[in-house]
N, C-alpha and C positions, 0 to 999 in steps of 0.2 A: 852552753848555761843549758844548767839540769832543772827540774821540776823544784818546787818548793821544798828544803828540807822540813822535817817534823818541827824543828825548834821554831823555823820561820814560821811553819802554818799556825804553830800555838801564840807566836806574839801577832799574828794577823788576827787568830781567833779573839784575841784580847783587845786588841788595838781598833777592830774595825768590826760592823754589823754584816753576820752570814744570812743573808734571805733567801728563800726558796718560793717562786712563783707556784701560787695554789692555781689549780686546774690544768690535767692532764693532758696534753695535745696528742692526738692519734696519728699516725699516720701510716698509709697502706702502702704496702709495696708489691711488686709481683716477681712470683718465684724465678729465679734466675737473672733477674734486670737489676740494674744500678738503682739505688734509690737513693733520693736527697731527703735527709733532715734536717728539718730549718732550725736554728736558734733564734730563739724568739721571735717565732711568728716571722722569721727574716727581717727583723728590725734592727739587729746588730751590723753597726757600721766602722768599719776598721780605721777610717778616720777620725773617729770621734775620741774622748779619753780612756780607750781602751787598755789597760797593760797586760792582761791575759784571756787568751781565750782557750779553756781547755774542753776536749770531749771525752767520756767515759761511760761505762754502761755497766749493767746491775747484772752481777753474776750469780743472784742468787744466796739466800740465807745471810743477807745482811750485809755482802762483800761487794764491791765494785772492782773494775778493772779500766785502768788509763789507755785512751786510744791512743791521742795526739794532743800535742800542746801549742799553742800560738804567741809569741810574745812581740809587742810591740816592736817594729822594724826590724824583727828576725823572720827568718822561714820558719814554716811549720816541721814540729819535729815529731815523727811517729815514736811511740813509746812500746806500744802493744807489741808481743812477742807470742800471742798464740794464735786462735783461729781466725783473727782479725789480721794479723801480720799479710800484708801484701793487697789488702782490700779497702782498705779506709783512708782518705784523703778529705782535704778541706777545699771547700767551693767561695764562691761570692759571698758575703754578707755571713761569714763563718758556718756556713752550712756543712753537715758531715755525711760525704759522699760515702756510700755501700755497696760495692758491686757483688755480682753473682749472690744476691740472696736468697736465703735458704731459710726452712721454717724456725732452726734452731737463734735464727735472728729477732724471734719475735720477744720480745722483750723492753725496758724501760732504755733509753738513751739519753745523759744528761750534759747539758752545755752549761759551763761556769764559766762564767766572763767576771773579771777585777776590770772594776773602772773608780779611778780614783781611792777612795776607802771602803768602796762597796764591793761584796762579794755575791753574783746573783746567780742560781742555778734554774736552768728551764727545763725540767723533764720533757721528753718525748715518747709517748709509747708506741713501738713499731708491731704492724700485724703483715702479715707474707702471705699472699693468697694466688691460688694457681686455679687456671680453669682444667676439667679435665682432658685427656687426650683424645677424646673422641666416645662416642655411643656406638656399642655394636650387640645387634641383637644376636644370641647364640643358642645351643640346644634347640632349636626349632623342631616343633611337631610334625610328623609326616603328613597326617591328617587327622582330622577332628570329627567325632560323632555327635551328632546332634542328640541334645538333652545330656550329654555327659561330661562330667566337671574335667577338664583336661590340662594337662600341663603345656602351655602354649609356646611360650620361648623364654629367656633368660636377655632383662636388658643391663649391662654392663658400662660403667663411668670408670676408668682408671686413674690414678694418681692425681687428685685435686685436693686443695683445701679453700676452703672447709670442705667437709663431705656435700655433696649435691644430693637433691632429693629428686627423684626419678618419677615422672609420671608417665601410665600408660594411655594409648590415644588410638579409636577404632573409626576411621575416616574423616579423622580430626577433632574428632568430639571424645573429652577425657572420659576414661573409664573411672569407676569408683568401686571399691571393693563394696560388696551387698551380703556375703555371708552365704548365697545360695550359686549364681553363675557367674560372680565375679569373684577372684581372689588373688590379692597382691602381695607377696611376702619381701621387705625390703631388708637388706644387710650391708654393716660396714666394715670393712678391712682396713687397718693402717699400716702401713710399712715401717717397720722398725728402726730402718736406716734412714729413711728420708721423712718419716713422719707424713706422708702422702697417705692421702684415704682412697679407698676403691669401693665404689656403691655398686651393689648386685639388688636387681629386682625380678621376681619371679612371677609370672602372670597365669594363672589356672582360669581355663574359661570353658564357660558350657556353649556350645555352639549353638545357632538355627540357621534354615535355611538361607534367610536374608544376608547369612554371613558369607555365602560361596563367592563372592567378591570381594569383598570387604579388605578394607587398608590398613594395617596394624604397622602402629611405629612408637615409640618411646622419646621423652624428651628429659632435659634436664632443668634444674632450677636452683640456681645460688646467685650471691652477689654477681660474680663475673659471669657466670654460664647460662643466663638466661638464653632461651630459645634455642639452644640446642639439638637438633632432631636427628634421630637414626636414620637409616635407608629404611624404606617401607618394605612390611613383607605380606604376604598373602598365605591364606591356608588352602588346602583340599580339604572339602567338607562331604562325608558320604553321608547317603540317606535312600531308602529305597523310594521307587515310585509309589506315589499315591494318587495321582491325576494324571490323564491322557487328554490333550486337544486335537483334533484333526481341523488343521488348516488347509485351506484353498486358496491357490494363487488366484486373481483377479475374479472372485465369487462375483463380485456386483455387477461384474461387464462382461461374464462370458457370452459370445456367441456365438452360432454354427460357423464350423470351421477352424475354432481356436484351439489351443491345446491348455490341457487344464494339470496342476501339478498337485496333488495328496499329501500334506505333510503330516506325520505324528510326530507331537510334542510330547514329550513323558517328562515329568519334575523330578523324577530321582538322578542322584550323581553317584558314581557314574551314569550315565544316562544307558539305558536298555539300545542294544545295536542289531535286535531283529525285531519286524512287526509283521503282522497280516493285515492284508488290506481287504475289503469286503465289497466288492464291485458288483452290487445289483444281483446279488445270488452265486456270484462267482469270487473265490478266494485267492488272493495273490500272496506268496510270503514272500519276504523282502528281508536279506541279510546284510550287516554292514552299511548299511544306510536308514533313511528313516523317511526318505520320499518315493512316489511312484507317479509316473505322468502318463497321462492318457492323452492322445494326440488326435488333432480333425473331430472334434465334439459333436453332435448333433441335437437337435431336439428329445432323439429318445436318450440321449445320456441323463438327462434330469432324472434325479430321484436322490433317496437316499444313501450316503456311503458311511463305511465303519472302518476303524483300525483299533486292531487288538495287539495286546505283548502276547509273542509267540511262548512266554514263560508262564503267562497267565491271561489265559483267553477270557475270561470273565472282566479282566479290565478293559473296557474298550470306550470310544467316543465315535459320535457321529455327528454327520454335516447332510441336512436338506441342498442339494445343487440343483440351480435353476440354469439351464442355456436358453438363453435371449433368443426369439425367432420372430419373425415378422415377415404376413404375406397379405397382400392386398387386391381385391378385383373389382373393377369399377364395371358396371353392366347399364348403359352402353358405354363404348368407349371408341376411340377414335373418330374417322370422321362420320358423322351425324349429318343428316337432310331430314329437315322437317317441315310441313306446311305452316302458313300463319294460321292462327286457330287452334291448331292441336295440342295436346297437354303432354308432358316430358316430366318423368321421375327418376333421374339417376340414381342407382341404387350402389353404394359402397360396400362391400363384405370386406371382413377384417378378421384374421387368424392371426392371433398373436399370444404373447407368454406373458402378457400384462396390458395395463392399461395403456392407453395409445391417446397421443394429441392429434385432431384432425382439422385441417386449413383448407381454405378454399382461395383460388384468384380466379378472375375474368380477366383476360388478357394483361396480365402481370398486376393487376390492383384487387387487393384483398376483400374478400365478400366477407359480411357479419355473418352469413348462415350458410347451409347446403342450399344450391341450387334445386328448386322446385317451380316447374311451370305447369300452371293449370291451362293457359292460354297464350300459346307462343305467340310474340310478335318479331316484326323485322328486328328490333332493337335487341332481342336475347342472342342474336348471333354472335358468336366470336369464340375464343380459346378457354376451354375450363380446365384447371387443373387442382387436383386435389394432393397434398401433403399429408403421409403419416408419420409419426414418430413414436419410437419406444426408446429410449434412453438413447444410445449413440447410432441405433439403427433407422432406415429413413427408406420411406418407400413412396415413390410419387405414382400417379395415372392422370389421364387428361381426355377429352373429347373436344372434338372441334365442329360447332354447332352452325349448320347453317339453315336459316328458315327462310322458305321460299313461297313465292304468293304472286298471284296479278297484282301491278302495280297501284297505285293511289295516290290520286293528287290532295295533298291535305292542305293546300294554301295556294292561291293566285291572285297576286295583288301588282298594282301598279302605283307610281310615284313620279310626279311632274320632278323634271331635272332642273337643276338650280338654275340655268341661263335661259328656263321658260321655254326654250324652243323643242325639247324632244320629253318621250314619256320613258320611265324604266319599269319594265315588266318583270315579276319573280315569279317563279314557279318552284315548289316545294313539293317534293312526291317521295313514296315509299314502294320499297318492291324489291325481289331478290327472285331472280338473278339481277343484276343492276339494270335499270330500265334506262332507254335513251329517252330523250325531250326534244321534241318539234314543236313549231310554232305555225300557225297558218299567215303570219307575215313576215317579210324579210325584216331581219334587224342585225345588230352588231352585237355581238356576245362581249359581255361584259365580265362575268365570271360563271366559275361552275366549282361548286365544293366537292371536297374527296368523298366517294361513295363509303360512307360508316355507317354501321350497323342498321343497314337497309335504307340510309337516307341519302337524297341527293338534291341538291338546289341549283337552280339555273338564273342566270340575271342576263337580259338582253336591253338594247337601247334602240326605240323606234322614233320615226318623225311622221307623223300620220298626216295626211294631205286633206281627209275629211274625216268624220265619225264614221267609226266602223266597229263591229265585234271581233277579237281576236280569241284563238283559241291553242290552249297548251297540250299538246299530248303525249303521254307516257306508254311506250311499251317494253314487254319484254316477250322471251318464248311462250311464256304464261298467259298473256293477255294484254289487253289496252285499255286506258283510261282517258277521257278527255274533260275540260274545263273551258268554259269561256269569260271574256271581262270586257266590257264596253271600254273603247278608248276614243275621245275626242279629239277633231282636228286641231294642230296649232295654228294652221293658216286661217280658219275660221274666227278663231279669236281675235286674229291681228284685223281681218274685213270689219269686225262688229267695232273696235276701237277707233278705225278710219271713218266708219260713217257717224259716230258718234261726234266725231270731231268738225264734220262737215254740218252737221246737225245744229250745232251750239254757232258756227258762223253764219248759216242761213238766219238763224232765231235772232242774231243781232243786227242783221241786216236790215230786218222787216221792222225790228222795233224802231231803227231809225228813220226807217219811211214815214211809218205811222207818226212819230214826234214833227217829223216836217211838214205833214200836212194839216196836222194841229197848228203847227205855227203860221201856215198860210190863211185858215180859217181867220185867225184871231188877227190878220194883218188887216184883212179885208173889212172886219167889223171896227177895226181901229181908223180906217179911212172915213169910213160913212162918219163916223161920231167928230172927225176933224173939219168934215164941210161944215156940220152944222156949227160949229164953234169959231168957224173962219179961219182957222189954222192951216199952215201951210203943208203942200205935200211932198215937198222936195226930201225930207228925211224919211218918209214912209217909201217913196219911189224906191231910195237908195237899198232899204234895207229888203224890201220885196225883191230887187235883182241878187243881193247875197245870198237870201234863201233858196232861190230860185236855182243858182249856182250851187248850192249844197247837196240840193236835193238831186239834180242831174249827176253830180259827181257820184252819190251814194248808189244810184240806178246802173251807173257803167260799171262799179264794184261789184253789183250783186250779179250782171251779166258774166261779167268774169268768172 
């Protein structure tokens, strides 16, 4: 079955209403790919009451070309015989498939649907796009001269649609033409056969010193090609030397014995290859290098050093160099022996290249100030050390001070033992050399302290049988000292306690006898009174006998 004949079409036009949907749909396809063009936004369903679906395209000048037609319950029939032959087919929902898309396909394709008595057309505008085949920087300048507007390079984006816009960047920052140091000229060339566009952009640039290590790139910008960036390029920038700098390795920490290297840094490009180094009156020429090394430096190396260009000796740089050193001398030092009461003023002499920090210790304990002694005591004996620092340098000196003298007893005390049966005697002494301690009484040694700072303490236990005077004697090769203390007998105290107890007992016995005698006198008087009254004496006689027995018993106890 063929397409509708002209008479049929006329009849249809008369008998049905031909409608064309307003609003043109645009579909974008990729160059060389297969493009799907929807019919009525993909809303046509073959199962519905659709009699005929036909695709055609606008050939221009009011003419159209048929592509294919699909009748209900029949297969698709390809009608085109021109450039679309073999490139068109129908997909689901009556969509048109167009393979190997090219720029000539940018036109209007129309889907005509016959359903019942209605004929509806759905036009679709097709746009074909293509990303460039890449970005390439060419015609690169060999070198740039400072301050001179020079063609830096050309960036080319080949075969794209639409034509891309090229942007130049320096260190990832966009460059914009300013009519002075930056000029950008862009052009577009269209291929007559493919219709694809090639965009070129030429950058002219006036370089500065800071552009020596600058990285230049170009990038594209269009609907599909946003973010394509070329490979980076750098340029050699030439300029003459304007400044010199003399650098010294380890300048802040040079000490005697170190090596130091002088380096002359020039800001020209290319850099100079020959320099003169001025070493405190001596000039050394160095070629094909920019450094000079001095080994085993000393304090005499300290001074001003210079470097200059061989081609221009007036251009020079200088640097003051200091070699750090530190010498100290402690007077007196070593082992020092002094007598108690003498004065001692240690003198620390420092010879250094800068300000120093001094600290003192005695027996490894930090002192608040430098030791000075107007009158030495035994406690001043010890090991004194000073430490002097200058940066990384460090020096130490020390003296071992011994204060000698005749020993003295600073304290002699006693203390009754906890059990009350002995005395503890404590003798404290000072002197140097170490004094020996002795006592005038035999005792048991309880404790003796270490001999520290000329001091010693000894404690003994004694049990005196009588009151006596005890002496403590301390001695060394320089003299002797003695001190005494009175000590009471612990036995005498016990006898006194016994006598007190006996006295109390005797007093009780005497009191009992007195009471007994008083009672006897009372009884006799009572008897006399009873005779007068005629009372019987039997009771009184019994009481008298009992009293006599009591008195006799007390007398016996008293004798005992």
